[in-house]
Every structure is written in structure tokens, then in C-alpha cells.
C-alpha positions in Angstrom: 22.0 -1.9 10.4 25.2 -3.9 10.5 26.5 -6.1 7.6 26.2 -9.9 8.0 29.5 -11.5 8.9 31.4 -12.8 5.9 31.6 -16.5 5.3 34.7 -18.3 6.4 34.9 -19.9 3.0 33.5 -18.5 -0.2 34.0 -20.6 -3.4 32.8 -19.1 -6.7 32.9 -21.1 -10.0 35.9 -23.1 -8.8 37.3 -25.1 -11.6 40.4 -27.4 -11.7 41.6 -29.0 -15.0 44.7 -31.3 -15.1 46.6 -31.3 -18.4 47.9 -34.8 -19.0 49.5 -34.5 -22.3 46.9 -34.9 -25.0 44.2 -35.5 -22.4 42.5 -32.9 -20.1 40.9 -34.1 -16.9 38.2 -31.8 -15.5 38.4 -32.6 -11.9 36.2 -29.7 -10.7 33.7 -27.8 -12.9 32.3 -24.4 -11.7 31.7 -25.3 -8.1 30.1 -22.6 -6.0 29.3 -22.6 -2.3 29.9 -20.8 1.0 30.7 -22.2 4.5 30.1 -20.1 7.6 32.2 -20.1 10.7 31.4 -22.9 13.2 29.8 -25.2 10.5 30.2 -28.9 10.5 29.7 -30.4 7.1 30.7 -33.4 5.0 31.7 -33.7 1.4 30.6 -36.9 -0.3 30.8 -38.4 -3.8 31.9 -41.5 -5.6 35.6 -42.1 -6.6 36.6 -39.5 -9.2 33.9 -37.1 -8.2 36.4 -34.3 -7.2 36.4 -34.7 -3.4 40.1 -34.9 -3.0 40.7 -32.1 -5.5 38.3 -29.8 -3.7 39.9 -30.7 -0.3 43.3 -29.8 -1.7 42.1 -26.4 -3.0 40.3 -25.6 0.3 43.5 -26.6 2.2 45.6 -24.3 0.0 47.6 -27.3 -1.2 46.7 -26.6 -4.8 45.4 -23.7 -6.9 42.3 -23.5 -9.2 42.4 -23.3 -12.9 39.5 -20.8 -12.8 37.2 -19.3 -10.2 37.8 -17.7 -6.8 38.4 -19.1 -3.3 38.3 -16.7 -0.4 39.3 -17.8 3.1 38.4 -15.4 5.9 37.7 -12.8 3.1 41.2 -13.1 1.6 41.6 -14.2 -2.0 43.8 -17.3 -1.9 45.0 -17.1 -5.5 46.6 -13.7 -4.8 48.8 -15.0 -2.1 52.5 -15.7 -2.4 54.0 -19.2 -1.6 55.2 -17.9 1.8 51.7 -16.5 2.6 50.1 -19.8 1.6 52.5 -21.8 3.8 51.7 -19.4 6.7 47.9 -20.0 6.0 48.4 -23.7 6.1 50.3 -23.6 9.3 48.1 -21.1 11.2 44.6 -21.2 9.7 44.1 -24.8 8.6 44.4 -28.0 10.6 44.7 -31.2 8.6 43.5 -34.7 9.8 44.3 -37.6 7.5 43.1 -41.2 7.3 46.7 -42.5 7.8 47.5 -40.3 10.8 51.0 -39.2 9.5 52.6 -39.3 12.9 56.4 -39.7 13.4 56.7 -43.2 14.8 59.8 -42.5 17.0 58.5 -39.3 18.5 56.2 -39.1 21.5 52.6 -37.9 21.2 53.7 -34.7 22.8 56.5 -34.1 20.3 54.2 -35.0 17.3 51.7 -32.3 18.4 54.5 -29.8 19.1 56.0 -29.9 15.6 53.7 -27.3 13.9 54.6 -24.9 16.7 58.3 -25.5 16.3 58.0 -24.7 12.6 56.0 -21.6 13.5 58.8 -20.5 15.9 56.6 -20.4 19.0 58.5 -19.8 22.3 59.2 -23.1 24.2 57.2 -22.2 27.3 54.1 -21.1 25.3 54.6 -24.1 23.0 54.5 -26.6 25.8 51.3 -25.0 27.3 49.6 -25.1 23.9 50.5 -28.8 23.3 49.2 -29.8 26.8 45.9 -27.9 26.1 45.5 -29.6 22.7 46.2 -33.1 24.2 43.8 -32.4 27.0 41.1 -31.4 24.5 41.3 -34.8 22.9 41.6 -36.8 26.1 45.2 -37.8 25.5 47.0 -36.0 28.4 47.8 -39.3 30.1 49.4 -40.8 27.0 51.5 -37.8 25.9 54.8 -39.6 26.5 53.8 -42.7 24.4 55.0 -43.2 20.9 52.6 -44.1 18.0 53.5 -47.8 18.0 52.4 -47.9 21.7 49.0 -46.3 20.9 45.8 -47.8 19.5 44.4 -46.6 16.1 41.9 -44.3 17.9 44.5 -42.9 20.2 46.8 -42.1 17.2 44.0 -40.3 15.4 43.3 -38.3 18.6 47.0 -37.3 18.6 46.7 -36.3 14.9 43.6 -34.2 15.8 45.5 -32.5 18.6 48.3 -31.7 16.2 45.7 -30.2 13.8 44.2 -28.1 16.6 47.3 -26.9 18.4 47.6 -23.7 16.4 43.9 -22.9 17.0 43.1 -22.9 13.3 40.1 -21.3 11.7 39.3 -24.5 9.9 39.7 -28.3 10.5 39.9 -30.4 7.3 39.4 -34.1 7.9 40.0 -36.5 5.0 38.3 -39.9 5.7 39.3 -39.5 9.4 37.6 -42.8 10.4 38.7 -44.8 7.4 41.4 -46.9 9.2 39.3 -47.4 12.3 36.7 -49.9 13.4 33.1 -48.7 13.7 33.2 -48.3 17.5 36.5 -46.3 17.5 35.3 -44.3 14.4 32.2 -43.2 16.4 34.4 -42.1 19.3 36.4 -39.9 16.9 33.1 -38.5 15.5 31.9 -37.8 19.0 35.2 -35.9 19.5 34.4 -33.9 16.4 31.0 -33.1 17.8 32.6 -31.8 21.0 35.0 -29.6 18.9 32.1 -28.3 16.8 30.2 -27.4 20.0 33.1 -25.3 21.2 33.0 -23.4 17.9 35.4 -25.2 15.5 34.6 -25.2 11.8 35.0 -28.8 10.5 34.9 -30.1 6.9 35.0 -33.8 6.5 35.5 -35.8 3.4 33.9 -39.3 3.6 32.5 -42.0 1.5 30.4 -43.3 4.4 26.8 -42.0 4.3 26.2 -42.9 8.0 29.1 -40.7 9.0 28.1 -37.9 6.8 24.6 -38.0 8.2 26.1 -36.9 11.6 27.0 -33.5 10.2 24.9 -30.4 9.8 25.2 -30.3 6.0 26.3 -32.5 3.2 27.7 -31.4 -0.2 27.4 -34.1 -2.9 29.9 -34.1 -5.8 29.5 -36.0 -9.0 31.8 -35.8 -12.1 33.4 -32.7 -10.7 30.2 -30.8 -10.1 28.3 -29.9 -7.0 25.2 -32.1 -7.7 23.2 -31.1 -4.6 23.4 -30.3 -0.9 21.4 -31.4 2.1 20.9 -29.4 5.3 19.5 -30.8 8.5 16.4 -29.0 9.6 
């Protein structure tokens, strides 16, 4: 009998408290859950519920006050700053609401940047960029700069940049927030395609209609995991 595969993410009693002088803000309170490889889930909750704090912890952009966070079986709190930077570059792809693209760089160069930071050889780098842009249907626009692209196209470039290192995890923070409903649905359709090929995707959203398109929803309230809903 073989052991069941470990979860991609294991969070145990995760707590984050911000000390603001005489005031302490409990942004997260003893949150526990697991996420398996190839899941597609949403994190929902009102403003101040702890969504952004949880996203920052999962993305290794911040450290918890208490509790454990394991990514691919590795305890994140035990990692050095260099190890965390390497995890962020290799294991986690970030997609933001505001795209965060360099306006004077082509789509190709924007996607290439994480590989340059990683030190990937030029020939291998170019092949990886072309594959990532093809994956998001942007091959024919790779020489265009962000001001020459629509909002949906810019988000596709941002997604290609997040995917170019073939990360274990794709974190999307309100990825359709700056898009009209039609373009937003096109981006969601792209996420579904990526999920079908095995990508693990966590999406923070305030939009219930968007969250309903995922397999599972975690609801946060006042820093606590209030409930979760799984599709049958």
C-alpha cells in the first residue's frame, strides 16, 4: 500500500497579527486547509476578511505570526530569504489585477524577464517564452508593447509571464477586476484550459459569479475560514 501524495499546500493554524503601535490587527486567525495539486479554487470574503493577507502568505511574500505553511512538503518559515526568493521565482506564478507590465517592453520581453532573473540560457529562454505566449494565444502579438494591446491581451501577457517558469502554483489576485465582463470571461476560459492541463490555480475574487466557476471556494470572514464549498 502506497502513501497518498502530499498536498501541494498545507496550512495549519495560520495566524497573522500586525502590530500597529498600541493596536494589534488580527488579519488571520488560526486558518487551516489543504490544497491538492491541479486544484482550481477561489478565495472569497468581504473587505478586511484576510484575503490579501492569506494570498501574501501563500505567495511567500510575507511570513505568519503563528502556524505552519508547507509548500510541496517544505516548511516555508524555515527558508532563508534567498530560498524564498527562489521559491517565488520558480514555484509560484503571480497574476495581478493591474497587469504590472513594463510599458516600453514588448510582450516577449515582459514574459522573458523572470527567466533573465533566473539566469536561463538565451536559446532556452526564447523557446520557453514562445511556448508561454502560444499557450495564452498571444504568439502573433509578441512584438507589441502594452499600450498597443487591449486589457484582455495585457492580462494574457501577464499570465504568460506567470507561467513561463512552469510553476507549481498560479496565484491570481482579482485577475478580471480591470476587465469588462466579456473579456473577463475569456480570461476565465483561459484559466480553465490551464487547469485542464494540470495547473494548480488559486484565485482571489470578490465576484461570486467568477468564484462559482472554480471547483472549490474558501470563504473568509474576520480573518477566519468561515466555510468552504466544493462542487459535487
